[in-house]
N, C-alpha and C positions, 0 to 999 in steps of 0.2 A: 410897605405897599407892594413892591415888585413880588416878594415872596409871597404874600397873602393871594396875590392875582394868580401866580403860577400854581399855587397849591389848589386854588378854586378850580381852574382849567383842569388840573390833574384829576380832581374829585368828579368833574364832567366827563373824564376820560377822553379829553380832547388833546391827543399828543401833539398834534401840529400847532395848536394854540400856545401849548406850554412851551414848544420850540420857539415860537415867535416871540412870547413874553420873555423868555431867557435871552434871547438875541438882543432885544432892546435893552433889557436891564442890564446885562453884562456889557453891552456896548457903551451904555451910559455910566455905569458904575465902574467898569474895569480899570479905567485910567485914574480915576480921581478918588472914588471912595472905596474903601475895603468894607465889604459886608460879608463876613464869615458864613452866616447862616444861608445867604443866597448861593454862594459858591458851593456849600456843602449840599444844598438841594439839587443844584446843577451836576454835581458829580454822581449824586444818588440817581438822578433821574437818567443820566446817560448810562449809568451801570444797568438800571432797570430796563431801559429800552433797547440797548444794544448787547451788552455783554452777556446778560442772563439769557435772552433769546438765542443767541448764537451758541452759548455753551449747551444749551437744551438741544439744539440742533445737532451738535457735535455728538452728544450723548446718544441721541436716537440714530445718528448714522453709524456710531461705533456698534449699538446693539444691532442694527441691520446686518452690518458687516460679519458681527460674531455670529449671528443666527445663520448666515449664508456660509460662513466657515464650517460651522458645525454640521450643516446639511451636506456640503461638499465633502467633509471628512468622512461622514457615514457613507456617502456613496462610494467614495474611494475604498474605504474599508470593505464593503460588500463587494466591490468589483474584484480587490485582491483576494477574497474569500472565493469568488467564482473562478478566478483564475488558478488558483491553488487546487480547487476541486477538478478543474479541467485538466490541469497538468497530471495530476494522480490518475485521473481517469486515462489518459493518453499513455502514461508509463504501464498502468495495469494492462492495458490493451496490447501494448508492444510486447509485454512479459509473456501475455498469453498466447500471442501469435508466434513468438519465438519458441516457447515451449512445446506448443502443439506442432511445429515444424521441426522439432527434433534439434532445438538449439543451433539451427542454421546449418545444419549438416546437409540438407537438401538444396538441390538447385532452385535458384530464385529467392533464397532467404537473405541474400546479401542487401536487398533493398530494406528489408526489415532491421537489419543491423545498423545500416547508414540512417534509418529513421530513428532508432533507439539513440545513436550517437548524437544526432542532431538534436534531438529533444533534450538529451542531458546537457548538452552545451548551452541551449536556451535557458533551461532551468538554472544553470550555473550563472549566466550572465545576469538573469532576473536575481539570483541571490547576491551577487556582488553589487547590484545596484541598491538593494535593501540594505546591505551591510550586517554587522552583528554576526550572530550564530548562524544565520541563514547561509553565510558564505562556507562556513565548513560543511555544512549538510550538503549544499550545492557542490562542493569539490569532491566530497565523499561519493556522491551519486554519480558524477562524472568519471571517476576513477573506477568505480563499481562497474560501469557501462563498458569502458574500454578493457578491462580485465576480463570481461565476460565475452567481448567480442574477439579478443586475442586468444582466448583459450579454445575457441572452436576451429576446426581444421577447415 
C-alpha cells in the first residue's frame, strides 16, 4: 500500500508528497516490519532526487571551469606571444641604434649599452621563469650582450 502510494505520487511528479509518504511509511515500518521493495524505492528516490542532480551540477561546474581555463590559457599564450614579439622588437631597435652609433664609440652611447644589458637581463629573468630550453637561450643572449658591451672601447 505505501509503495503504491509513493509510486503514484512520483508519477504525478509531486516530490514533496513522495517525501511525506516515505516519512510516514518508513516511520511506521522501520522498526517493526521489513519491506525490502519500499526501502529499495526509498534509496532509488533519494538517489534520483539528490545524488543525480548534484552530480549533474558538479559536471556542469567542471565544464564551466574547463572552458574558463581554456580561455585563460589561450589569452596567456597570446599575451606571451605579444611579449616575445615586443622583446624581439626592442632587441632589434637597440641593435640598430648601437650599430648606427658606431657600436658605442661615440659619446652618449653608454645609455644604449645600459639599455641593451637591462633588456638582456629582463629577457634572461623571463626565460628562467619559463624554464626549459628558454633558459639556455636567455643565458646565451645575456652573455652575447655583455661580450658585445665589453668589446667596445
